[in-house]
PAMARMI-322758 format. One record per atom (N, C-alpha, C): residue number from 1; residue in three letters; chain; x, y, z. Coordinates in Angstrom, 3 decimals. Layout:
<NUM, "ALA", "A", <X, Y, Z>>
...
//
This chain:
<1, "MET", "A", <9.367, -12.126, 4.076>>
<1, "MET", "A", <8.841, -12.061, 5.416>>
<1, "MET", "A", <8.394, -10.640, 5.748>>
<2, "SER", "A", <9.098, -9.638, 5.249>>
<2, "SER", "A", <8.725, -8.265, 5.572>>
<2, "SER", "A", <7.394, -7.887, 4.931>>
<3, "ASP", "A", <7.041, -8.480, 3.795>>
<3, "ASP", "A", <5.732, -8.215, 3.200>>
<3, "ASP", "A", <4.614, -8.786, 4.062>>
<4, "PHE", "A", <4.880, -9.884, 4.707>>
<4, "PHE", "A", <3.885, -10.502, 5.565>>
<4, "PHE", "A", <3.612, -9.644, 6.802>>
<5, "LEU", "A", <4.624, -8.949, 7.310>>
<5, "LEU", "A", <4.487, -8.166, 8.536>>
<5, "LEU", "A", <3.995, -6.746, 8.310>>
<6, "ASP", "A", <3.775, -6.347, 7.082>>
<6, "ASP", "A", <3.302, -4.997, 6.770>>
<6, "ASP", "A", <1.844, -4.866, 7.212>>
<7, "PRO", "A", <1.524, -3.959, 8.175>>
<7, "PRO", "A", <0.149, -3.867, 8.657>>
<7, "PRO", "A", <-0.821, -3.333, 7.605>>
<8, "GLY", "A", <-0.347, -2.633, 6.615>>
<8, "GLY", "A", <-1.229, -2.120, 5.567>>
<8, "GLY", "A", <-1.664, -3.183, 4.586>>
<9, "ARG", "A", <-1.031, -4.340, 4.618>>
<9, "ARG", "A", <-1.349, -5.395, 3.673>>
<9, "ARG", "A", <-2.027, -6.580, 4.347>>
<10, "GLY", "A", <-2.772, -6.316, 5.407>>
<10, "GLY", "A", <-3.465, -7.382, 6.123>>
<10, "GLY", "A", <-4.670, -7.868, 5.349>>
<11, "PRO", "A", <-5.351, -8.842, 5.880>>
<11, "PRO", "A", <-6.530, -9.372, 5.190>>
<11, "PRO", "A", <-7.665, -8.362, 5.197>>
<12, "GLU", "A", <-8.449, -8.407, 4.152>>
<12, "GLU", "A", <-9.623, -7.535, 4.072>>
<12, "GLU", "A", <-10.708, -8.093, 4.981>>
<13, "GLN", "A", <-11.474, -7.181, 5.581>>
<13, "GLN", "A", <-12.555, -7.596, 6.454>>
<13, "GLN", "A", <-13.743, -8.010, 5.595>>
<14, "GLY", "A", <-14.272, -9.179, 5.860>>
<14, "GLY", "A", <-15.400, -9.671, 5.078>>
<14, "GLY", "A", <-16.626, -9.830, 5.941>>
<15, "GLY", "A", <-17.754, -10.010, 5.305>>
<15, "GLY", "A", <-19.001, -10.197, 6.041>>
<15, "GLY", "A", <-19.641, -8.874, 6.410>>
<16, "ASP", "A", <-20.706, -8.965, 7.189>>
<16, "ASP", "A", <-21.458, -7.771, 7.582>>
<16, "ASP", "A", <-21.005, -7.186, 8.906>>
<17, "PHE", "A", <-20.090, -7.814, 9.603>>
<17, "PHE", "A", <-19.664, -7.352, 10.923>>
<17, "PHE", "A", <-18.564, -6.319, 10.753>>
<18, "ARG", "A", <-18.934, -5.082, 10.468>>
<18, "ARG", "A", <-17.979, -4.002, 10.248>>
<18, "ARG", "A", <-18.103, -3.001, 11.394>>
<19, "VAL", "A", <-17.442, -3.305, 12.475>>
<19, "VAL", "A", <-17.464, -2.426, 13.646>>
<19, "VAL", "A", <-16.069, -2.436, 14.257>>
<20, "SER", "A", <-15.696, -1.318, 14.825>>
<20, "SER", "A", <-14.393, -1.216, 15.474>>
<20, "SER", "A", <-14.387, -2.061, 16.746>>
<21, "PRO", "A", <-13.346, -2.825, 16.974>>
<21, "PRO", "A", <-13.314, -3.664, 18.170>>
<21, "PRO", "A", <-12.959, -2.909, 19.447>>
<22, "SER", "A", <-12.738, -1.603, 19.368>>
<22, "SER", "A", <-12.295, -0.862, 20.554>>
<22, "SER", "A", <-13.323, -0.909, 21.685>>
<23, "PHE", "A", <-14.608, -0.887, 21.372>>
<23, "PHE", "A", <-15.637, -0.980, 22.425>>
<23, "PHE", "A", <-15.549, -2.326, 23.133>>
<24, "PHE", "A", <-15.409, -3.410, 22.377>>
<24, "PHE", "A", <-15.340, -4.742, 22.962>>
<24, "PHE", "A", <-14.072, -4.907, 23.796>>
<25, "ILE", "A", <-12.975, -4.329, 23.337>>
<25, "ILE", "A", <-11.716, -4.393, 24.087>>
<25, "ILE", "A", <-11.837, -3.601, 25.384>>
<26, "ALA", "A", <-12.518, -2.458, 25.329>>
<26, "ALA", "A", <-12.698, -1.648, 26.539>>
<26, "ALA", "A", <-13.553, -2.385, 27.568>>
<27, "VAL", "A", <-14.648, -3.001, 27.128>>
<27, "VAL", "A", <-15.503, -3.756, 28.053>>
<27, "VAL", "A", <-14.737, -4.941, 28.625>>
<28, "PHE", "A", <-13.944, -5.605, 27.793>>
<28, "PHE", "A", <-13.122, -6.719, 28.264>>
<28, "PHE", "A", <-12.137, -6.242, 29.333>>
<29, "GLY", "A", <-11.468, -5.105, 29.091>>
<29, "GLY", "A", <-10.500, -4.575, 30.050>>
<29, "GLY", "A", <-11.136, -4.185, 31.367>>
<30, "VAL", "A", <-12.302, -3.547, 31.290>>
<30, "VAL", "A", <-13.008, -3.166, 32.517>>
<30, "VAL", "A", <-13.427, -4.417, 33.293>>
<31, "GLY", "A", <-13.928, -5.412, 32.592>>
<31, "GLY", "A", <-14.313, -6.660, 33.253>>
<31, "GLY", "A", <-13.137, -7.358, 33.895>>
<32, "PHE", "A", <-12.010, -7.370, 33.200>>
<32, "PHE", "A", <-10.804, -7.981, 33.758>>
<32, "PHE", "A", <-10.355, -7.243, 35.012>>
<33, "ALA", "A", <-10.387, -5.908, 34.976>>
<33, "ALA", "A", <-9.971, -5.114, 36.133>>
<33, "ALA", "A", <-10.908, -5.328, 37.319>>
<34, "ILE", "A", <-12.201, -5.368, 37.058>>
<34, "ILE", "A", <-13.163, -5.590, 38.143>>
<34, "ILE", "A", <-12.965, -6.967, 38.758>>
<35, "ALA", "A", <-12.751, -7.979, 37.928>>
<35, "ALA", "A", <-12.525, -9.326, 38.452>>
<35, "ALA", "A", <-11.227, -9.393, 39.262>>
<36, "ALA", "A", <-10.194, -8.703, 38.802>>
<36, "ALA", "A", <-8.929, -8.696, 39.543>>
<36, "ALA", "A", <-9.102, -8.027, 40.906>>
<37, "VAL", "A", <-9.805, -6.910, 40.940>>
<37, "VAL", "A", <-10.060, -6.237, 42.217>>
<37, "VAL", "A", <-10.908, -7.133, 43.113>>
<38, "GLY", "A", <-11.872, -7.819, 42.517>>
<38, "GLY", "A", <-12.694, -8.748, 43.294>>
<38, "GLY", "A", <-11.877, -9.855, 43.931>>
<39, "HIS", "A", <-10.876, -10.338, 43.200>>
<39, "HIS", "A", <-10.001, -11.361, 43.793>>
<39, "HIS", "A", <-9.148, -10.770, 44.906>>
<40, "LEU", "A", <-8.698, -9.555, 44.749>>
<40, "LEU", "A", <-7.858, -8.928, 45.777>>
<40, "LEU", "A", <-8.623, -8.687, 47.072>>
<41, "VAL", "A", <-9.884, -8.266, 46.956>>
<41, "VAL", "A", <-10.670, -7.990, 48.165>>
<41, "VAL", "A", <-11.540, -9.176, 48.559>>
<42, "ARG", "A", <-11.415, -10.269, 47.844>>
<42, "ARG", "A", <-12.151, -11.507, 48.110>>
<42, "ARG", "A", <-13.654, -11.291, 48.096>>
<43, "SER", "A", <-14.113, -10.618, 47.057>>
<43, "SER", "A", <-15.543, -10.368, 46.888>>
<43, "SER", "A", <-16.057, -11.203, 45.723>>
<44, "ARG", "A", <-16.911, -12.166, 46.039>>
<44, "ARG", "A", <-17.455, -13.018, 44.981>>
<44, "ARG", "A", <-18.326, -12.233, 44.015>>
<45, "ALA", "A", <-19.011, -11.202, 44.511>>
<45, "ALA", "A", <-19.879, -10.406, 43.646>>
<45, "ALA", "A", <-19.050, -9.647, 42.601>>
<46, "LEU", "A", <-17.922, -9.065, 43.015>>
<46, "LEU", "A", <-17.074, -8.352, 42.059>>
<46, "LEU", "A", <-16.439, -9.300, 41.046>>
<47, "VAL", "A", <-16.022, -10.464, 41.507>>
<47, "VAL", "A", <-15.452, -11.449, 40.583>>
<47, "VAL", "A", <-16.505, -11.869, 39.568>>
<48, "ALA", "A", <-17.709, -12.138, 40.037>>
<48, "ALA", "A", <-18.788, -12.547, 39.133>>
<48, "ALA", "A", <-19.133, -11.434, 38.145>>
<49, "ALA", "A", <-19.175, -10.196, 38.614>>
<49, "ALA", "A", <-19.468, -9.077, 37.716>>
<49, "ALA", "A", <-18.373, -8.930, 36.660>>
<50, "GLY", "A", <-17.133, -9.080, 37.054>>
<50, "GLY", "A", <-16.034, -8.989, 36.099>>
<50, "GLY", "A", <-16.066, -10.095, 35.076>>
<51, "VAL", "A", <-16.338, -11.314, 35.526>>
<51, "VAL", "A", <-16.421, -12.444, 34.602>>
<51, "VAL", "A", <-17.580, -12.255, 33.632>>
<52, "LEU", "A", <-18.709, -11.761, 34.117>>
<52, "LEU", "A", <-19.842, -11.507, 33.227>>
<52, "LEU", "A", <-19.522, -10.439, 32.184>>
<53, "LEU", "A", <-18.784, -9.405, 32.571>>
<53, "LEU", "A", <-18.392, -8.391, 31.597>>
<53, "LEU", "A", <-17.435, -8.959, 30.553>>
<54, "VAL", "A", <-16.515, -9.801, 30.978>>
<54, "VAL", "A", <-15.596, -10.429, 30.018>>
<54, "VAL", "A", <-16.372, -11.320, 29.061>>
<55, "LEU", "A", <-17.301, -12.107, 29.572>>
<55, "LEU", "A", <-18.131, -12.941, 28.706>>
<55, "LEU", "A", <-18.987, -12.101, 27.763>>
<56, "ALA", "A", <-19.512, -11.005, 28.280>>
<56, "ALA", "A", <-20.321, -10.136, 27.421>>
<56, "ALA", "A", <-19.487, -9.566, 26.285>>
<57, "ALA", "A", <-18.273, -9.145, 26.595>>
<57, "ALA", "A", <-17.429, -8.521, 25.576>>
<57, "ALA", "A", <-16.954, -9.515, 24.531>>
<58, "THR", "A", <-16.757, -10.760, 24.919>>
<58, "THR", "A", <-16.179, -11.726, 23.985>>
<58, "THR", "A", <-17.214, -12.612, 23.310>>
<59, "VAL", "A", <-18.391, -12.768, 23.907>>
<59, "VAL", "A", <-19.381, -13.681, 23.332>>
<59, "VAL", "A", <-20.713, -12.985, 23.069>>
<60, "PHE", "A", <-21.348, -12.484, 24.113>>
<60, "PHE", "A", <-22.728, -12.039, 24.013>>
<60, "PHE", "A", <-22.907, -10.771, 23.176>>
<61, "LEU", "A", <-22.107, -9.752, 23.393>>
<61, "LEU", "A", <-22.266, -8.516, 22.629>>
<61, "LEU", "A", <-21.971, -8.683, 21.135>>
<62, "PRO", "A", <-20.901, -9.376, 20.747>>
<62, "PRO", "A", <-20.703, -9.575, 19.300>>
<62, "PRO", "A", <-21.831, -10.369, 18.642>>
<63, "ILE", "A", <-22.350, -11.383, 19.329>>
<63, "ILE", "A", <-23.469, -12.154, 18.764>>
<63, "ILE", "A", <-24.709, -11.289, 18.654>>
<64, "ALA", "A", <-25.019, -10.532, 19.693>>
<64, "ALA", "A", <-26.191, -9.650, 19.656>>
<64, "ALA", "A", <-26.059, -8.607, 18.563>>
<65, "TYR", "A", <-24.858, -8.053, 18.402>>
<65, "TYR", "A", <-24.651, -7.058, 17.348>>
<65, "TYR", "A", <-24.826, -7.659, 15.960>>
<66, "SER", "A", <-24.278, -8.847, 15.743>>
<66, "SER", "A", <-24.388, -9.451, 14.415>>
<66, "SER", "A", <-25.814, -9.880, 14.112>>
<67, "LEU", "A", <-26.578, -10.278, 15.117>>
<67, "LEU", "A", <-27.971, -10.647, 14.883>>
<67, "LEU", "A", <-28.868, -9.439, 14.652>>
<68, "SER", "A", <-28.486, -8.296, 15.203>>
<68, "SER", "A", <-29.334, -7.108, 15.060>>
<68, "SER", "A", <-29.123, -6.380, 13.737>>
<69, "HIS", "A", <-28.065, -6.699, 13.018>>
<69, "HIS", "A", <-27.820, -6.024, 11.735>>
<69, "HIS", "A", <-27.950, -6.951, 10.599>>
//
């Protein structure tokens, strides 16, 4: 079990999508925060902007990046 949990022995990354996920995680976090603030102040525009950023980080940006390379 300890060999399975060793982070240095994880799966190798395959395919052409070789990019650090930190940018996508940052956009996701910002979108989540904006949507949360939008819910707190009851602003539909802020909620919509946050949801769009979350969708961009998880769906649209990775697809656009993989199609462009």
